[in-house]
N, C-alpha and C positions, 0 to 999 in steps of 0.2 A: 458433080457427082461421082456417078456411074466409072468415069475412069479410074477415079479413086477407089471404088470400092473394086474395081478389078486389079489395079497395082499390086494391092491389099493382098488378094485372095492369089497374086502369082508370088510376092513374095512369101506369105504361110505354104503356098505349095513349094515352093524352091527350099524354102528353112528344113519342109517335113523332108523333103527328099534326104539333104544333105545329111539328117537327124536318122535318119532312115540308113543307111548306110554307112556312116559313122558305127551304131548301135549293129549292124551284122557286123563290123571289124571287129568291135570288140567282144560276141559275141564266139567268134568262129575263133578269136586271139586263146579266150579263156577255155576255150572246147580247147587249145592245145594244149594249155596247162594242166587243165584237168588231169588229160592222156596221158601227161610225163609225169604225173603223180601216181595216178594210178598203174605206168613202168617201173616207178619207183617204190612203190607197195610192194610190190613183185618181188624185185633188186632184194629189197630189205628182208623178204622172203625167203628167200633163196642163199643171201650172204649169213641169216641167222640157221640155218640149216647145217651149213657146213662144219663150220665146229664139232659134232655129234658126229656129221659123215667122219671126216678128218681125226675122231679121237677111237671109230669103230675102226675103220682099217687099221691103224695106228696096233690092235691089238691083234693081228693079224698079218700084216708084211710091214710091220719094223723096219727093216731092212729096206722099204724104199722113200727113206728118211726124202730123197729130192723129191721123189712126185707129188710127198706131204707138202715138205716145205715152199714149195710150186705156188700149191691150192692153194697156202695159207698168207704166203704174199700178194699170192691174186686177187684175193677175199680181201687186203688188210687194205687194197690201194681201192677196190672196188669201193669202200665204205667208207675212203679216204678223198671219193673223187668230191668235188662239190658244181661243179656247171654238168650241165645237160651231155656235153661231149668227152668230157670226161669221163664220166657213166659212162657213157656207152662202151672208148673204147676201154676201159678196166673192167669193164662187163664181156668185152671180147675176148680178152685175153684169160678171165676164169672160166670163163666158158670151156677152154680149152687146156687149161689146167685139168676141168675136174672130168675131160672127156680121158684124159692121159691116165685121170685117179680109175677113171672106168675098166680101164683099158688092161691096166694093173689088178685090180681087184679079181680080172678076166681068170688069172695064171693063180687064184686062191680060191678053191672048189668049196672049204670048208666059209670062209667070207662071206660067199656067196648065196653058201644056205641060210647065214646066217642072220633070223628074223629080224633084227635090229638094223644090220646093214639094208636088206631089200624094205621096209617099211622106208628106209631115206631114199633110197632110191628111189626108189615108187612116188613119195613125195616132193624130190627136188625134178624128177621128171613133168609130174604134173608142176608144177610150178614153174620148167622151162616150157613147159607148153600157155599157161598164163603171161607168159613175158611175150613171148613170141604171137599169141593174139594181141597183147596190148600195145607192140609194135607196130601189129601192125593198125590198128585202133590208129596211133599218133598220128603213125602216118596220110592216114586218109584225110584227120583233122589240118594234120601238114597244107594236105594238097588243096583244101575247099579256102584254107585262109589264104594262102597263097595267091590261089586262082581269081580269089575276092580281090584282092588287093594288088593285080596285079590285069583287072580288067574294066573299061571306060565302062561308067565316068566313074570307078570307083577308086581304079587308081590315080588319080587328079587329086581326092580325100586322103588317097594313105599318103601319099608325099604329104600332101601340107601336115598331116597328123600324127605323121613319122612314125606309119605300122611301116615295119621293115619285117619282107623273108624272114623265112626260119626254114631250116633242115630237118628233116626226117633220116630216119635211121635207114642207111645204105650196109650190104653186107661184108664185110668184110675181105680180105682177098683169101685168105682162107678159107670162109667161106663160098666163095666163088666156084673152089675149083674141089671138082668129085675125089672124095679120098680112094685112097688107094687102095687095093683087097689083095693080098698074097694069099696062095692055095699055097 
């Protein structure tokens, strides 16, 4: 009778350990999804600000059509991207287009003095900071998840339950190089 009870206790302990490992991997995967939703929310906020910013700039720098069109195209690509990877890539392009727009704005003192433009620029910069923080949080969640599914004994169950590695945000090639400052 005692060997049967010991056997049952061992089986229950193993089942409990497997359930704990599985639940931990699910929790970590859900944290990644939640972190991505936070990024997506901030990206949408940024996308919503851009049309107002472009309209404000148009009033002062209407002959900068090429730059304005590039921002609009980049925003539309970012809005229509469907996968996280596509969104990451499209938003890198959008960030570059916005940098060009702000560089153009530097040439128009009356635009820089416009209260609406200043407010939009400040809000956009705040949103960029939130996106940056959300990306960092996302990468932390991805790191924790990937560590969990790659370490023993979780890696055994990750394979069985088909938990796959996730990719975090990486700096684009343009962001890896320091900007050239001309005097």
